[in-house]
C-alpha positions as CSV (number, residue, x, y, z in Angstrom):
1,M,74.7,89.4,164.4
2,S,71.7,86.8,164.1
3,G,71.0,84.4,166.9
4,A,72.6,83.6,170.0
5,E,76.2,84.3,170.9
6,I,78.5,81.2,170.4
7,T,82.0,80.9,171.8
8,I,84.7,79.5,169.5
9,G,84.6,76.2,171.6
10,A,80.8,76.0,171.2
11,L,81.2,76.7,167.5
12,S,83.9,73.9,167.2
13,E,81.7,71.4,169.0
14,Q,78.7,72.2,167.1
15,T,80.4,71.9,163.5
16,G,83.1,69.4,164.3
17,V,85.8,71.8,163.1
18,N,89.0,72.2,165.2
19,I,89.4,75.6,167.0
20,E,92.7,76.1,165.2
21,T,90.9,75.4,161.8
22,V,88.3,77.9,162.8
23,R,90.9,80.5,163.4
24,Y,92.5,79.6,160.2
25,Y,89.4,79.9,158.2
26,E,89.0,83.4,159.8
27,R,92.4,84.4,158.8
28,I,92.1,83.4,155.4
29,G,88.5,85.0,155.0
30,L,86.3,81.8,154.4
31,I,84.5,83.1,157.6
32,P,84.0,86.6,158.5
33,P,86.0,88.0,161.5
34,A,84.3,87.1,164.7
35,H,82.6,89.8,166.6
36,R,84.4,90.3,170.2
37,S,82.9,90.2,173.5
38,A,83.7,93.0,176.0
39,G,86.3,90.8,177.2
40,G,87.9,90.5,173.7
41,R,86.9,86.9,173.1
42,R,85.7,85.7,169.9
43,V,81.9,85.5,169.5
44,F,80.0,83.7,166.7
45,D,76.4,83.2,165.8
46,T,74.1,80.8,164.0
47,D,75.1,82.1,160.6
48,D,78.6,81.2,161.3
49,V,77.6,77.7,162.4
50,Q,75.9,77.3,159.0
51,R,78.8,78.6,157.1
52,L,81.4,76.6,158.9
53,S,79.2,73.4,158.5
54,F,79.1,74.1,154.8
55,I,82.8,74.5,154.7
56,R,83.3,71.5,156.7
57,R,81.0,69.4,154.4
58,A,82.7,70.7,151.3
59,R,86.3,69.9,152.5
60,Q,85.0,66.4,153.2
61,L,84.1,66.0,149.6
62,G,87.5,67.1,148.5
63,F,86.9,70.7,147.4
64,S,89.8,73.0,147.8
65,T,89.6,76.5,149.5
66,D,89.5,78.3,146.4
67,E,86.6,76.2,145.2
68,I,84.8,76.5,148.5
69,R,85.3,80.3,148.3
70,S,83.6,80.3,144.9
71,L,80.6,78.1,146.3
72,L,80.3,80.5,149.1
73,D,80.1,83.3,146.5
74,V,77.2,81.4,144.7
75,A,75.5,81.2,148.2
76,K,75.5,84.8,148.9
77,G,74.6,85.6,145.3
78,A,77.9,87.1,144.2
79,R,78.2,84.3,141.3
80,A,75.6,82.4,139.4
81,C,74.5,79.0,139.9
82,K,76.1,77.8,136.6
83,D,79.5,78.6,138.3
84,A,78.6,76.1,141.0
85,H,77.5,73.7,138.4
86,A,80.9,74.0,136.2
87,L,82.7,73.6,139.5
88,A,80.8,70.4,140.7
89,V,81.2,68.8,137.2
90,K,85.0,69.5,137.3
91,H,85.4,68.1,140.6
92,R,83.2,65.1,139.8
93,D,85.6,64.4,136.7
94,A,88.5,64.7,139.0
95,V,87.1,62.2,141.4
96,R,86.2,59.8,138.6
97,A,89.8,60.0,137.3
98,S,91.0,59.3,141.0
99,I,88.8,56.2,141.1
100,R,90.1,54.9,137.8
101,D,93.6,55.3,139.1
102,L,92.7,53.6,142.5
103,R,91.2,50.7,140.6
104,R,94.2,50.3,138.5
105,L,96.3,50.3,141.6
106,E,94.2,47.7,143.2
107,R,94.5,45.4,140.2
108,T,98.3,45.9,140.1
109,L,98.5,45.0,143.8
110,T,96.4,42.1,143.7
111,E,98.2,40.6,140.7
112,A,101.5,41.3,142.6
113,A,100.3,39.5,145.7
114,D,99.0,36.8,143.9
115,R,102.3,36.2,142.2
116,C,104.1,36.2,145.6
117,S,105.7,33.0,146.7
118,K,105.7,34.2,150.2
119,G,109.0,32.4,150.5
120,A,112.2,33.2,152.1
121,S,114.2,33.7,149.0
122,P,115.2,37.4,148.3
123,G,113.2,37.5,145.1
124,C,109.8,39.2,145.4
125,A,107.1,39.6,143.0
126,I,105.7,42.5,144.9
127,V,108.9,44.5,144.9
128,E,109.3,43.6,141.3
129,A,106.1,44.8,140.3
130,L,106.6,48.0,142.1
131,S,110.1,48.4,140.4
132,H,108.4,49.0,137.0
């Protein structure tokens, strides 16, 4: 272990990752199994804080668990930087496609809302637009 011993609660506070999520990441191998104190409690260290912070940030950016696992392999030298590059480019392209889809959705909703009479009649331009 490197650095001070950190409880799971302190790890959660320092990284902003829920305790149950920490346990989940440990179960699926994204973080190594915690060392145990004499009393059997999980004990983490500063390396775990850095790794979990990395995982949290990668999740915020929309990377999947498998993609994060690949990025962690690059970080520990088990894979080449070119693998991280390819993964980032693929992810960027997916984000761009999502942005295009969201912009199209925004236009559709704006057009439907602009056509809406906001009246009491049963006919509704918004429902009509969503029906097609």
